[in-house]
C-alpha positions as CSV (number, residue, x, y, z in Angstrom):
1,M,7.9,-71.7,15.9
2,S,5.5,-70.2,18.4
3,S,4.3,-72.7,21.3
4,F,0.6,-72.1,22.7
5,P,-1.1,-73.9,25.5
6,V,-3.6,-76.3,24.5
7,N,-6.1,-78.1,26.6
8,H,-4.7,-81.6,25.6
9,L,-1.7,-83.8,26.8
10,E,-0.7,-87.1,25.5
11,I,0.7,-89.1,28.4
12,P,1.3,-92.9,28.3
13,P,-1.3,-94.5,30.5
14,E,-0.2,-95.8,33.8
15,V,-0.7,-99.3,34.6
16,I,-3.4,-100.2,37.0
17,D,-4.5,-103.6,37.9
18,L,-7.9,-103.1,39.1
19,R,-8.2,-106.8,39.8
20,A,-5.4,-107.1,42.4
21,P,-6.5,-109.0,45.5
22,S,-7.7,-106.4,48.1
23,S,-10.3,-105.9,50.8
24,A,-14.1,-105.6,49.7
25,E,-14.0,-101.9,50.2
26,T,-10.8,-101.3,48.6
27,Q,-11.9,-103.2,45.8
28,A,-15.1,-101.1,45.5
29,H,-12.9,-98.1,45.5
30,R,-10.9,-99.4,42.7
31,E,-14.1,-100.1,40.6
32,A,-15.5,-96.6,41.6
33,L,-12.3,-95.1,40.3
34,H,-12.2,-97.3,37.0
35,R,-15.8,-96.2,36.3
36,V,-14.9,-92.6,36.5
37,L,-11.7,-93.1,34.3
38,E,-13.8,-94.8,31.5
39,S,-16.5,-92.3,31.7
40,A,-17.2,-90.0,28.7
41,S,-16.4,-87.0,30.7
42,F,-12.9,-88.1,31.6
43,R,-12.0,-89.8,28.0
44,K,-12.5,-86.3,26.6
45,S,-10.0,-84.8,29.0
46,P,-6.8,-86.9,28.8
47,R,-4.5,-84.6,30.9
48,L,-7.2,-84.9,33.8
49,R,-7.8,-88.6,33.4
50,E,-4.0,-89.3,33.8
51,F,-3.8,-87.1,36.7
52,L,-6.9,-88.8,38.3
53,R,-5.3,-92.2,37.4
54,F,-2.1,-91.5,39.1
55,V,-3.4,-90.0,42.3
56,G,-6.1,-92.8,42.4
57,T,-3.5,-95.5,42.1
58,Q,-1.4,-93.9,44.7
59,S,-4.3,-93.4,47.1
60,L,-5.4,-97.2,46.8
61,S,-1.9,-98.6,46.9
62,G,-1.8,-99.4,50.5
63,N,1.5,-97.6,50.9
64,D,1.8,-94.4,52.8
65,P,-0.3,-92.2,50.4
66,N,1.9,-89.2,50.6
67,V,1.7,-87.8,47.0
68,S,3.7,-84.7,46.5
69,E,3.2,-82.1,43.9
70,Q,6.8,-83.0,42.6
71,Q,6.1,-86.6,42.1
72,I,3.1,-85.6,40.0
73,G,5.0,-83.2,37.9
74,I,7.6,-86.0,37.3
75,H,5.3,-89.0,36.6
76,V,2.3,-87.3,34.9
77,F,3.6,-84.4,33.2
78,Q,7.2,-85.8,32.4
79,L,8.9,-82.8,33.7
80,G,12.0,-84.6,34.9
81,P,13.6,-84.7,38.3
82,D,14.5,-81.0,38.3
83,F,10.9,-79.9,38.1
84,S,10.2,-77.2,40.7
85,P,6.7,-76.5,41.8
86,A,7.7,-73.0,43.1
87,E,8.4,-72.1,39.4
88,N,5.8,-74.0,37.6
89,N,2.2,-74.3,38.9
90,I,0.9,-76.7,36.3
91,V,0.2,-79.4,39.2
92,R,-1.9,-77.1,41.2
93,A,-3.7,-75.6,38.1
94,T,-4.5,-78.9,37.0
95,A,-5.7,-80.3,40.5
96,R,-8.2,-77.2,40.5
97,A,-9.6,-78.2,37.0
98,L,-9.6,-82.0,38.2
99,R,-11.8,-80.9,41.4
100,T,-14.2,-79.1,39.2
101,K,-14.4,-82.0,36.7
102,L,-15.2,-84.4,39.5
103,R,-18.1,-82.2,40.8
104,E,-19.4,-81.9,37.2
105,Y,-19.2,-85.7,36.7
106,Y,-21.2,-86.5,40.0
107,D,-23.7,-83.8,39.1
108,A,-24.6,-85.6,35.7
109,E,-23.2,-88.8,34.4
110,G,-22.2,-90.2,37.7
111,A,-25.2,-89.0,39.6
112,L,-26.0,-92.6,40.7
113,D,-22.6,-94.0,41.4
114,T,-22.3,-95.8,44.8
115,F,-19.1,-93.9,45.7
116,R,-18.1,-90.3,45.2
117,M,-14.4,-89.3,45.0
118,E,-13.1,-86.2,46.2
119,M,-9.6,-84.6,46.4
120,P,-9.6,-82.1,49.1
121,K,-7.7,-78.7,48.8
122,G,-4.1,-79.0,49.6
123,S,-3.9,-82.7,49.1
124,Y,-3.4,-84.9,46.1
125,I,-5.0,-88.1,47.8
126,L,-8.5,-89.1,46.9
127,H,-11.3,-89.6,49.6
128,F,-14.1,-92.0,48.9
129,E,-17.6,-91.3,50.3
130,A,-20.4,-93.8,50.0
131,R,-23.6,-92.4,48.7
132,A,-26.5,-92.7,51.2
133,E,-29.3,-95.1,49.9
134,I,-32.6,-93.5,48.9
135,H,-35.5,-95.0,50.6
136,P,-39.1,-94.2,49.8
137,S,-40.8,-92.1,52.6
138,Q,-43.1,-93.7,54.9
139,G,-46.4,-92.6,56.2
140,A,-49.9,-91.9,55.1
141,G,-50.2,-90.7,51.4
142,D,-46.8,-91.6,50.4
143,T,-46.4,-91.3,46.9
144,G,-43.1,-93.0,46.8
145,R,-41.6,-90.1,44.9
146,R,-38.5,-88.4,45.7
147,V,-39.0,-84.8,46.8
148,L,-36.3,-82.1,46.4
149,S,-35.0,-80.5,49.8
150,L,-35.0,-76.8,50.2
151,R,-31.2,-76.8,50.0
152,A,-31.3,-78.9,46.7
153,V,-33.9,-76.1,45.3
154,I,-31.6,-73.2,46.3
155,G,-28.6,-75.0,44.8
156,V,-30.3,-75.3,41.6
157,T,-31.5,-71.9,41.5
158,A,-28.2,-70.4,42.3
159,A,-26.6,-72.7,39.7
160,C,-29.0,-71.3,37.0
161,L,-28.3,-67.7,37.8
162,A,-24.5,-68.5,37.9
163,V,-24.8,-70.1,34.4
164,L,-26.4,-66.9,33.1
165,L,-23.9,-64.7,34.5
166,I,-20.8,-66.6,33.3
167,G,-22.0,-68.4,30.3
168,Y,-21.0,-65.7,27.8
169,L,-17.5,-65.5,29.3
170,I,-17.0,-69.1,29.1
171,L,-17.8,-69.1,25.6
172,E,-15.6,-66.3,24.7
173,N,-12.8,-67.7,26.7
174,R,-13.2,-71.0,25.0
175,R,-13.0,-69.2,21.7
176,L,-9.9,-67.5,22.9
177,S,-8.2,-70.9,23.6
178,A,-9.3,-72.3,20.1
179,E,-8.1,-69.6,18.2
180,I,-4.6,-69.6,20.0
181,A,-4.2,-73.4,19.9
182,A,-4.8,-73.2,16.2
183,G,-1.6,-71.0,16.0
184,A,-3.0,-68.5,13.5
185,K,-0.1,-66.0,13.3
186,I,1.4,-63.5,10.9
187,D,4.5,-64.1,8.8
188,A,7.8,-62.9,10.6
189,S,8.3,-60.9,7.3
190,T,5.7,-58.5,8.4
191,A,7.1,-58.0,11.9
192,G,8.0,-54.4,11.4
193,E,4.5,-53.4,10.4
194,S,3.2,-52.6,13.9
195,L,4.2,-50.7,17.0
196,L,4.0,-54.0,19.1
197,N,6.4,-55.8,16.8
198,R,8.8,-53.0,16.4
199,V,9.1,-52.8,20.2
200,L,9.3,-56.5,20.9
201,G,11.5,-57.4,18.0
202,P,12.2,-60.9,16.6
203,H,12.3,-64.1,18.4
204,A,10.7,-62.5,21.3
205,T,9.2,-64.4,24.4
206,V,6.0,-63.1,25.3
207,A,3.5,-63.6,28.1
208,I,-0.1,-62.1,27.6
209,I,-1.6,-61.9,31.1
210,G,-5.3,-61.8,30.8
211,S,-7.6,-60.2,33.4
212,D,-9.6,-61.8,35.9
213,A,-13.6,-61.4,35.6
214,L,-14.2,-63.0,38.8
215,H,-12.0,-60.6,40.8
216,M,-13.6,-57.7,39.0
217,Q,-17.2,-58.8,40.1
218,L,-16.3,-59.8,43.6
219,Q,-15.1,-56.1,44.1
220,I,-18.3,-54.9,42.8
221,S,-20.4,-57.2,44.8
222,K,-18.6,-56.4,48.0
223,G,-18.3,-52.8,47.4
224,R,-14.7,-52.4,47.9
225,L,-11.5,-52.2,45.9
226,S,-8.8,-54.9,46.7
227,S,-5.1,-54.6,46.4
228,L,-2.4,-56.7,44.9
229,S,-1.7,-58.2,48.4
230,D,-5.5,-59.1,48.8
231,Y,-5.3,-60.9,45.3
232,T,-2.2,-62.8,45.9
233,S,-3.1,-63.9,49.4
234,K,-6.7,-64.9,48.0
235,S,-8.4,-63.2,50.6
236,I,-10.7,-61.4,48.1
237,F,-11.9,-64.8,47.0
238,E,-14.6,-65.6,49.5
239,A,-18.3,-66.1,48.7
240,P,-20.3,-62.9,48.4
241,G,-23.5,-62.6,50.1
242,A,-25.8,-63.9,47.3
243,L,-23.7,-67.2,47.4
244,A,-22.9,-67.6,50.9
245,G,-25.6,-70.2,51.2
246,A,-24.1,-72.4,48.3
247,P,-20.3,-72.7,48.9
248,K,-19.9,-75.7,46.7
249,L,-21.4,-73.6,43.7
250,F,-18.9,-70.8,44.5
251,D,-16.0,-73.2,44.6
252,V,-16.9,-74.3,41.0
253,I,-17.1,-70.6,39.9
254,R,-13.8,-69.8,41.7
255,E,-12.0,-72.6,39.8
256,L,-13.0,-70.9,36.3
257,P,-10.1,-68.7,35.5
258,L,-12.3,-66.4,33.1
259,T,-11.4,-63.1,31.4
260,N,-13.6,-60.1,30.3
261,G,-15.1,-60.9,26.8
262,N,-13.3,-57.7,25.3
263,D,-10.0,-58.6,26.8
264,V,-10.5,-62.1,25.3
265,R,-10.9,-60.3,21.8
266,A,-7.7,-58.2,22.7
267,A,-5.6,-61.3,23.6
268,V,-6.5,-63.0,20.2
269,Q,-5.7,-59.9,18.4
270,L,-2.4,-59.5,20.0
271,A,-1.4,-63.2,19.8
272,R,-2.1,-63.4,16.3
273,S,-0.3,-60.2,15.5
274,I,3.0,-61.4,16.9
275,P,5.2,-62.9,14.4
276,S,5.6,-66.9,14.4
277,D,9.2,-66.8,15.3
278,S,8.2,-65.8,18.7
279,D,7.2,-67.8,21.8
280,V,3.9,-66.6,23.0
281,R,1.9,-67.8,26.1
282,V,-1.4,-66.5,27.4
283,I,-1.7,-66.6,31.1
284,H,-4.7,-65.8,33.3
285,A,-3.9,-63.3,36.2
286,R,-4.6,-65.8,39.0
287,N,-1.9,-67.9,37.7
288,V,0.8,-65.4,37.8
289,N,3.2,-64.6,40.7
290,M,6.4,-62.8,41.2
291,N,8.4,-65.7,39.8
292,T,6.7,-65.3,36.6
293,F,8.3,-61.8,36.1
294,E,11.7,-63.1,37.6
295,R,12.0,-65.6,34.6
296,G,12.2,-62.5,32.3
297,G,10.9,-62.1,28.7
298,D,8.3,-59.7,27.6
299,F,4.9,-59.1,29.2
300,I,1.6,-57.6,27.9
301,I,-0.9,-57.0,30.8
302,L,-4.6,-56.5,29.9
303,G,-7.0,-54.4,31.8
304,G,-7.0,-51.9,34.5
305,R,-5.9,-52.4,38.1
306,R,-9.4,-53.4,39.2
307,A,-9.6,-56.2,36.7
308,N,-5.9,-57.1,36.4
309,P,-4.2,-56.4,40.0
310,W,-0.5,-57.0,38.5
311,V,-0.9,-53.6,36.8
312,A,-0.3,-52.2,40.2
313,L,3.5,-53.2,40.1
314,F,3.9,-50.6,37.1
315,E,1.1,-48.1,37.3
316,K,2.5,-45.8,40.1
317,D,5.2,-44.1,37.8
318,L,2.8,-43.5,34.8
319,Q,1.8,-40.2,33.6
320,F,-1.6,-41.4,32.7
321,A,-2.9,-43.5,35.6
322,M,-6.2,-45.2,35.8
323,E,-8.0,-44.4,39.0
324,Y,-11.4,-45.5,40.5
325,A,-13.5,-43.5,42.9
326,D,-14.9,-46.9,44.3
327,A,-15.5,-50.5,43.3
328,I,-18.5,-49.6,41.0
329,S,-17.6,-46.5,39.2
330,A,-15.9,-46.7,35.8
331,G,-12.2,-45.9,35.8
332,I,-10.7,-42.4,34.7
333,F,-7.3,-41.6,33.5
334,R,-5.6,-38.9,35.4
335,N,-3.2,-36.7,33.7
336,R,-0.7,-36.1,36.4
337,A,1.2,-33.2,34.5
338,P,-0.8,-31.6,31.9
339,K,0.6,-30.0,28.9
340,K,-0.9,-27.2,27.0
341,G,-4.4,-28.3,25.4
342,E,-4.5,-31.4,27.5
343,Q,-7.0,-32.0,30.2
344,P,-6.4,-33.0,33.9
345,E,-8.5,-36.2,33.6
346,Y,-10.0,-38.2,30.9
347,R,-13.4,-39.9,31.7
348,A,-15.9,-41.8,29.3
349,H,-19.1,-39.8,28.5
350,A,-22.1,-41.2,26.6
351,K,-23.8,-39.1,24.0
352,D,-26.8,-41.4,24.0
353,A,-27.4,-45.1,24.9
354,Q,-25.5,-46.2,21.8
355,N,-22.8,-43.4,21.0
356,G,-20.1,-41.9,23.0
357,V,-16.5,-41.3,23.9
358,A,-14.3,-43.7,25.9
359,Y,-10.5,-43.7,26.7
360,G,-7.6,-46.3,26.3
361,R,-4.2,-46.3,27.3
362,V,-1.2,-48.1,26.0
363,A,2.2,-47.9,28.1
364,I,5.5,-49.4,27.1
365,L,7.9,-49.8,30.1
366,P,11.1,-51.4,31.2
367,G,10.9,-55.0,32.7
368,L,10.4,-55.3,36.5
369,Y,13.9,-56.8,37.0
370,G,15.8,-54.7,34.2
371,S,15.2,-57.1,31.3
372,G,12.5,-57.3,28.8
373,K,9.6,-54.9,28.3
374,V,6.0,-54.5,29.8
375,V,3.2,-53.3,27.8
376,L,0.1,-52.1,29.6
377,I,-3.3,-52.2,27.7
378,A,-6.3,-50.6,29.5
379,G,-9.5,-48.6,28.8
380,T,-12.3,-47.1,30.6
381,S,-14.5,-49.7,28.9
382,G,-14.0,-53.1,27.3
383,E,-14.4,-51.7,23.7
384,S,-11.7,-49.1,24.4
385,T,-9.4,-51.8,25.9
386,F,-9.7,-53.7,22.4
387,A,-9.3,-50.5,20.5
388,A,-6.0,-49.9,22.4
389,S,-4.8,-53.5,21.4
390,E,-5.8,-52.8,17.7
391,F,-3.7,-49.6,17.9
392,L,-0.6,-51.6,19.1
393,T,-1.2,-54.1,16.3
394,R,-1.9,-52.0,13.2
395,P,0.3,-50.1,10.8
396,R,-1.7,-46.9,11.3
397,G,-0.7,-46.7,15.1
398,L,3.0,-47.2,14.4
399,K,2.8,-44.5,11.8
400,Q,1.0,-42.1,14.2
401,V,3.5,-42.7,16.9
402,E,6.5,-42.2,14.6
403,G,4.9,-38.8,13.5
404,L,4.8,-37.6,16.9
405,L,8.3,-38.7,17.9
406,G,9.7,-37.6,14.6
407,G,11.6,-40.8,13.9
408,N,11.6,-44.5,13.4
409,I,10.6,-46.7,16.2
410,G,12.7,-49.5,17.1
411,G,13.5,-52.1,19.7
412,N,15.5,-49.7,21.6
413,L,12.4,-47.8,22.5
414,T,12.0,-48.5,26.4
415,R,9.3,-46.1,27.6
416,L,6.2,-44.5,25.8
417,E,2.6,-43.7,27.1
418,V,-0.2,-43.0,24.6
419,L,-3.7,-41.9,25.7
420,L,-6.3,-42.7,23.0
421,E,-9.8,-41.3,22.6
422,T,-12.1,-43.8,21.2
423,A,-15.4,-43.0,19.3
424,T,-18.5,-45.3,20.1
425,V,-21.0,-45.6,17.5
426,A,-24.0,-48.1,17.9
427,G,-22.3,-49.7,20.8
428,S,-19.0,-50.5,19.0
429,T,-15.7,-48.7,18.8
430,R,-15.3,-47.3,15.2
431,D,-12.3,-44.8,15.5
432,Y,-9.6,-43.6,17.8
433,R,-7.1,-40.7,18.0
434,I,-4.1,-39.8,20.2
435,V,-5.0,-37.0,22.7
436,A,-1.8,-37.1,24.7
437,A,1.7,-39.0,24.6
438,R,4.9,-39.0,26.5
């Protein structure tokens, strides 16, 4: 059966005696922790609740509060003594989500709490900070009403803008999680009816690597393209000028592993088309490292190099390489050795505001370490990326490739590149055709 990531983890609750004898301050901290654990926000997030319960208990235990990533993996996630943080980043990923959840709690449900808890980056220990009491202002004409500071006004304004910018992506990404968690898959008996399933074969272990919407926007806002090295070192993830005055807001945005909306649709399409006897995972590009590829299996990487820097590991040897003039311009496909009737480059062009032509590429390559396969899916637009995923998952695409190659496609196919021309009508892709293949 396929396994899918779901945002829910049932863990037996840790035993915390909040009534144990302690100093007045420690007892106040225990009560603050208890209040957050019993809040509506955290009751809806069992995994974050148990993570917070464990680190909170250790932080208030009175012993040396040196909580390690491995301890959390063993005690919270039940991963066993052989759990290796270098190979599994579940603790770090959940810690980022917990920091975001705590900020959300104190911005809403816990706005009037006496203490505020924080877990600084790089640490798994809770810090408790007492809220300053609010006193009515003194002086002539005092109305006793609280006045928002300029900093608060800026923060609220920036937050509203951020919500408008990322709201759509959040909804689309939630839909991705819901559809994949539902496990809507095709039956294994239809596995041979698409190019993707012919290439992957039965009982595959597949990781779909989604693009990084924040990485894309940061390059545009800063006016420069970043490299894979910039991405893995996190040097690109600095607040742009527009948010430089609101670092906490940018921290919240940075914790959101969002994918471009059309890439979300493509991921759903791909995951649902792979037979139910396969093991399918969807991973955000920011949660990938070289160890991910070393563990083997098959990989589907969504987006071009600007949206998904991991493409750079494979694109240098491609016939149809996606290139960018700068951080803002749309990508083009460069044909490195055009054959008769082919163009040296393929770039999207519009006939009018709603109609035009775009291009998508599907590339099937050997795995990075000699095992498994890598499938690259990219387009000059979000719609053409989705069209490329449809080409991979529909019987029509398989028939077209078999017609070009003059034979049946099977699991022994290790290298193929197909460039598609997609017609856009009324803002949506209506059709595609193969314009070049290798």
